[in-house]
C-alpha positions as CSV (number, residue, x, y, z in Angstrom):
1,X,78.8,136.2,120.1
2,X,76.3,133.9,118.7
3,X,73.1,135.4,117.1
4,X,69.6,133.7,117.3
5,X,66.3,134.8,115.5
6,X,63.0,134.1,116.8
7,X,60.0,134.9,114.7
8,X,57.0,132.7,115.5
9,X,53.1,133.0,114.7
10,X,50.9,133.0,117.4
11,X,49.4,129.4,118.6
12,X,45.9,130.3,118.2
13,X,43.8,130.2,121.3
14,X,46.9,129.3,123.6
15,X,49.8,131.6,123.1
16,X,50.4,134.8,121.2
17,X,53.3,135.4,119.0
18,X,54.6,137.8,121.7
19,X,54.3,135.1,124.3
20,X,56.1,132.5,122.2
21,X,58.9,135.0,121.6
22,X,59.3,135.5,125.2
23,X,59.5,131.7,126.0
24,X,62.0,131.1,123.0
25,X,64.2,134.1,124.1
26,X,64.3,132.9,127.7
27,X,65.5,129.3,126.9
28,X,68.1,130.7,124.3
29,X,69.4,132.6,127.0
30,X,69.5,129.9,129.4
31,X,71.5,127.6,126.9
32,X,73.7,130.5,125.3
33,X,73.9,133.0,128.1
34,X,76.1,135.2,126.1
35,X,74.1,135.2,122.9
36,X,72.3,138.0,121.0
37,X,68.5,137.2,120.7
38,X,66.4,139.0,118.3
39,X,62.7,138.4,118.8
40,X,60.2,139.4,116.1
41,X,56.5,138.5,116.9
42,X,55.1,137.6,113.5
43,X,51.7,137.7,111.9
44,X,50.5,136.7,108.6
45,X,47.3,139.1,108.5
46,X,45.1,137.3,110.9
47,X,44.1,137.8,114.4
48,X,46.9,139.7,116.5
49,X,48.6,141.6,113.4
50,X,47.9,144.8,114.9
51,X,49.5,144.0,118.1
52,X,52.6,142.6,116.3
53,X,53.1,146.0,114.4
54,X,52.5,148.1,117.5
55,X,55.0,145.9,119.5
56,X,57.7,146.2,116.9
57,X,57.3,149.7,115.6
58,X,55.3,151.5,118.5
59,X,52.5,153.7,117.8
60,X,48.7,154.0,119.1
61,X,45.7,152.0,118.8
62,X,42.5,153.7,117.7
63,X,39.1,152.5,118.8
64,X,35.9,153.4,116.9
65,X,32.4,152.0,116.6
66,X,31.8,149.7,113.5
67,X,29.3,147.0,112.3
68,X,30.1,143.3,113.2
69,X,29.5,140.4,111.0
70,X,26.0,140.5,111.8
71,X,25.5,144.4,111.5
72,X,25.4,145.0,114.9
73,X,27.3,148.0,116.5
74,X,30.6,147.1,118.2
75,X,33.8,148.8,119.2
76,X,36.7,147.8,117.1
77,X,40.3,149.0,116.8
78,X,43.2,149.7,114.5
79,X,46.8,150.6,114.9
80,X,48.7,153.8,113.7
81,X,52.5,153.6,113.4
82,X,55.2,155.7,112.0
83,X,53.7,159.0,113.6
84,X,50.2,158.0,112.2
85,X,51.6,157.7,108.5
86,X,50.7,154.0,108.6
87,X,47.6,152.4,109.7
88,X,47.4,148.7,110.4
89,X,43.9,147.0,110.2
90,X,43.0,143.5,110.8
91,X,39.6,142.4,109.5
92,X,39.5,139.8,112.4
93,X,38.7,142.7,114.6
94,X,35.1,143.2,113.4
95,X,34.5,140.2,111.1
96,X,36.4,137.4,112.8
97,X,35.3,133.8,113.3
98,X,35.1,134.1,117.2
99,X,32.4,136.9,116.5
100,X,30.0,134.5,114.4
101,X,29.2,132.9,117.8
102,X,27.5,129.3,117.8
103,X,25.4,130.0,114.8
104,X,28.0,130.6,112.2
105,X,26.7,131.2,108.8
106,X,29.0,132.7,106.0
107,X,26.0,133.2,103.9
108,X,24.6,136.2,106.0
109,X,27.9,137.9,107.6
110,X,29.3,140.9,106.3
111,X,32.8,142.7,105.9
112,X,31.0,146.2,106.3
113,X,32.9,147.0,109.5
114,X,36.2,146.5,107.7
115,X,35.4,149.2,105.5
116,X,34.6,151.6,108.2
117,X,38.0,150.8,109.8
118,X,39.6,151.8,106.4
119,X,37.7,154.9,106.0
120,X,38.5,156.0,109.5
121,X,42.2,155.4,109.0
122,X,42.0,157.5,105.7
123,X,40.3,160.5,107.4
124,X,42.8,160.5,110.2
125,X,45.5,161.1,107.5
126,X,47.1,157.8,106.9
127,X,49.0,157.6,103.9
128,X,49.7,153.8,103.8
129,X,46.9,151.5,105.0
130,X,47.8,147.9,105.6
131,X,44.8,145.3,105.8
132,X,45.4,142.0,107.2
133,X,43.0,139.2,105.8
134,X,42.4,136.1,107.9
135,X,40.5,134.4,110.5
136,X,37.3,135.8,109.0
137,X,33.7,134.4,109.3
138,X,32.7,135.9,106.0
139,X,32.4,135.0,102.4
140,X,31.2,138.2,100.8
141,X,34.1,138.8,98.4
142,X,34.8,142.1,100.3
143,X,31.3,143.6,99.0
144,X,30.5,144.7,102.5
145,X,33.7,146.6,102.7
146,X,33.3,148.1,99.6
147,X,29.6,149.3,100.4
148,X,30.9,151.1,103.5
149,X,33.5,152.8,101.3
150,X,31.0,154.2,98.8
151,X,30.8,151.4,96.2
152,X,27.3,150.7,95.0
153,X,25.8,147.2,94.1
154,X,22.4,147.1,92.2
155,X,20.1,144.1,91.9
156,X,17.8,143.2,89.1
157,X,15.2,145.8,90.1
158,X,17.9,148.6,89.9
159,X,17.9,148.9,93.8
160,X,21.1,149.3,95.8
161,X,21.8,146.7,98.5
162,X,24.9,145.4,100.3
163,X,25.7,141.9,99.3
164,X,26.8,139.1,101.6
165,X,27.9,135.7,100.7
166,X,24.2,134.4,100.2
167,X,23.3,137.3,97.9
168,X,26.2,137.9,95.7
169,X,24.1,136.0,93.0
170,X,21.9,139.0,93.0
171,X,24.4,141.5,91.8
172,X,23.4,142.8,88.3
173,X,25.8,146.0,88.2
174,X,28.7,147.5,90.3
175,X,29.4,151.2,90.3
176,X,32.7,152.2,91.8
177,X,32.4,156.1,91.1
178,X,31.3,156.8,94.6
179,X,34.4,155.4,96.4
180,X,35.1,157.7,99.3
181,X,37.5,160.5,98.1
182,X,39.6,160.1,101.3
183,X,41.1,157.3,99.8
184,X,42.5,159.1,96.8
185,X,46.4,158.8,96.9
186,X,46.4,156.4,99.9
187,X,48.4,153.3,99.3
188,X,46.7,150.1,100.4
189,X,48.5,147.0,101.3
190,X,46.9,143.7,101.7
191,X,48.4,141.2,103.7
192,X,46.8,137.4,102.9
193,X,47.2,134.5,104.9
194,X,46.9,132.3,102.0
195,X,47.3,132.5,98.3
196,X,44.2,130.5,97.1
197,X,42.3,131.5,94.1
198,X,38.6,133.1,94.4
199,X,36.5,130.1,93.5
200,X,36.6,126.4,92.8
201,X,38.0,123.5,94.7
202,X,40.8,125.3,96.1
203,X,38.9,128.7,96.4
204,X,37.3,130.6,99.2
205,X,34.1,128.7,99.7
206,X,35.5,124.9,99.3
207,X,38.6,125.6,101.6
208,X,37.5,127.8,104.3
209,X,33.5,128.1,104.4
210,X,33.1,124.8,106.0
211,X,35.0,125.9,109.2
212,X,32.9,129.2,109.1
213,X,29.7,126.9,109.5
214,X,28.6,126.1,105.8
215,X,27.4,122.7,105.0
216,X,27.9,121.1,101.6
217,X,24.9,122.7,99.8
218,X,25.7,126.4,101.2
219,X,29.5,125.7,100.1
220,X,28.2,125.1,96.4
221,X,25.9,128.3,96.7
222,X,28.6,130.5,98.1
223,X,31.1,129.0,95.3
224,X,28.5,130.0,92.5
225,X,28.1,133.4,94.2
226,X,31.9,134.1,93.9
227,X,32.0,133.0,90.3
228,X,29.3,135.5,89.7
229,X,31.0,138.1,91.5
230,X,34.1,137.5,89.4
231,X,32.0,138.0,86.3
232,X,30.6,141.2,87.5
233,X,34.0,142.6,88.3
234,X,35.3,141.6,85.1
235,X,32.5,143.3,83.1
236,X,32.0,146.3,85.4
237,X,35.4,147.1,86.7
238,X,37.4,145.6,83.9
239,X,39.5,143.6,86.1
240,X,39.8,139.7,86.1
241,X,40.5,138.4,89.7
242,X,40.0,134.7,88.9
243,X,43.6,133.9,88.6
244,X,45.1,136.5,91.3
245,X,47.0,134.4,94.1
246,X,45.3,135.4,97.4
247,X,41.9,136.4,95.8
248,X,40.2,133.8,97.8
249,X,41.8,134.8,101.1
250,X,39.2,135.6,104.0
251,X,36.2,134.6,101.9
252,X,37.2,136.3,98.7
253,X,38.1,139.4,100.5
254,X,41.5,139.3,98.4
255,X,39.6,139.7,95.2
256,X,37.5,142.8,96.9
257,X,40.7,144.6,97.9
258,X,42.1,144.0,94.4
259,X,39.0,145.2,92.6
260,X,37.4,147.8,94.6
261,X,40.5,149.4,96.2
262,X,43.2,148.7,93.5
263,X,45.3,146.9,96.2
264,X,48.1,144.5,95.6
265,X,47.9,141.5,97.3
266,X,51.0,140.3,99.3
267,X,51.6,137.3,101.6
268,X,51.2,138.7,105.1
269,X,54.5,137.4,106.4
270,X,56.5,138.8,103.4
271,X,55.2,142.2,104.4
272,X,56.1,141.9,108.0
273,X,59.7,140.4,106.9
274,X,60.2,143.4,104.6
275,X,59.2,146.0,107.2
276,X,61.4,144.9,109.8
277,X,64.2,144.3,107.3
278,X,64.6,140.7,108.2
279,X,67.4,139.7,105.8
280,X,69.7,142.5,107.3
281,X,69.1,141.4,111.0
282,X,69.1,137.8,110.3
283,X,72.3,137.6,108.6
284,X,75.0,135.7,110.3
285,X,72.4,133.9,112.8
286,X,73.3,130.7,114.1
287,X,69.6,129.3,114.2
288,X,66.2,130.8,113.0
289,X,63.3,129.6,115.4
290,X,59.9,129.8,114.0
291,X,56.5,128.1,114.7
292,X,52.8,128.2,114.7
293,X,49.9,126.1,116.4
294,X,49.3,123.7,113.5
295,X,51.5,122.9,110.5
296,X,49.8,121.4,107.6
297,X,49.5,121.7,103.9
298,X,47.8,125.0,104.2
299,X,50.8,126.4,105.9
300,X,52.8,126.0,102.7
301,X,50.5,128.7,101.1
302,X,52.4,131.9,102.4
303,X,51.9,131.6,106.3
304,X,54.7,132.6,108.8
305,X,56.4,129.2,108.8
306,X,56.5,129.0,104.9
307,X,57.7,132.7,104.6
308,X,60.6,132.4,107.2
309,X,61.7,129.0,105.7
310,X,62.3,130.8,102.4
311,X,64.1,133.5,103.8
312,X,66.3,131.2,105.9
313,X,67.2,129.1,102.9
314,X,68.1,132.4,100.9
315,X,70.4,133.4,103.8
316,X,71.9,129.7,104.2
317,X,70.7,129.7,107.8
318,X,69.3,126.6,109.4
319,X,65.7,126.9,110.7
320,X,63.7,124.8,113.0
321,X,59.9,125.2,113.6
322,X,58.1,124.6,117.1
323,X,54.5,123.6,116.4
324,X,51.6,122.5,118.3
325,X,50.6,119.9,115.9
326,X,51.3,118.4,112.5
327,X,48.7,117.8,109.7
328,X,49.0,116.3,106.2
329,X,50.8,117.8,103.4
330,X,53.9,119.3,105.1
331,X,56.7,117.6,103.1
332,X,57.0,120.5,100.9
333,X,58.1,122.7,103.8
334,X,61.5,121.1,103.8
335,X,62.1,122.1,100.1
336,X,61.1,125.6,101.0
337,X,63.9,125.7,103.2
338,X,62.9,124.7,106.8
339,X,65.6,122.4,108.5
340,X,63.4,120.5,111.0
341,X,59.9,120.5,112.6
342,X,59.5,119.8,116.4
343,X,55.9,119.3,117.7
344,X,55.7,120.3,121.4
345,X,53.6,117.8,123.1
346,X,55.3,115.9,125.8
347,X,52.4,113.7,126.4
348,X,49.7,112.0,124.2
349,X,47.0,114.6,125.1
350,X,44.0,115.8,123.3
351,X,44.1,119.6,122.6
352,X,41.5,120.0,125.2
353,X,43.9,119.0,127.7
354,X,47.4,120.0,126.2
355,X,46.4,123.7,125.6
356,X,46.8,124.3,129.1
357,X,50.6,123.3,129.1
358,X,51.3,125.4,125.8
359,X,54.0,127.3,127.6
360,X,55.9,124.6,129.2
361,X,55.6,122.3,126.1
362,X,57.2,125.2,123.8
363,X,59.9,125.8,126.4
364,X,60.6,121.9,126.7
365,X,60.8,121.7,123.0
366,X,63.1,124.8,122.4
367,X,65.4,123.8,125.3
368,X,66.0,120.3,123.5
369,X,66.4,122.1,120.1
370,X,69.3,124.2,121.5
371,X,70.7,121.3,123.5
372,X,71.0,119.4,120.1
373,X,72.5,122.3,118.6
374,X,75.1,122.6,121.5
375,X,76.0,119.1,121.4
376,X,76.8,119.3,117.8
377,X,79.2,121.9,118.3
378,X,81.4,119.7,120.5
């Protein structure tokens, strides 16, 4: 019996990873009716990560009231799996880009709500808390999150405040002594969706702040704020986060997770692959199918296709990525282990039109990949 593995990311805004798995599985069963199909909806820490974990491992969703990026009260949720022993949090649930609305501004948004979710999970007895970074509208270096957990930030007047992206330069001292006692003994695992440094041309502000609404002047100011935060962390917490891969993820949230919570930063897809024992279940497969909405140079920095390609190469299994579109800088993905890339669009349409045909376009691409594989067997 032939074995196929489906492990795609979501096509953001058009199809969840669960839906893509369903489409891929259906087509495999049509072309190879007697095959074994193992479908693993994947995520790298961004939006949809909680649903992926709940789908794969089972569990419950917990909903509580927290602060949104502008400090308004909202209802947000996280997942509990493994009989409540493991909590899964995605920061996008209370600090995601869609919540920024039409007036996006990473100088004023906060990650405070993420800290509230972490505290709630710890209070419910979670022994391991997995925090997914990605799809955020923030650039506060995780200071809002830390404030919700008891870390204090002092300004030049020795007054405490909650820093955001625009006020990181005002931090004069950081005091971790008030960190919530509920976190004692809790293992915190951070899932990053990119391995960028905290600041500089490849850092959080320059790479991601423009899509969060920052203009060139704001990007420069945000970058200076992150540099200043790095200095304060080094002097007040005795940790240098400047060279930690992933420190710049989600507006510097990676640095905050490492500095304030002592968390190790992991590429999100690697956490998922390890938890589902991917190497064991994929061994001997005929083909591994993966994919995402847009494959570009940023995809090579630890996103789903990148992680899957590396595992496929190590196992000696061919792999193909079905993608909504292709940007610049993807040549390295073949060196990582991916066998081929297949854009899905059947017609030369703009995304505003093609997004309504995502399901049939994915199905068309997967069917033709499988027809080629079948033909090569003859």
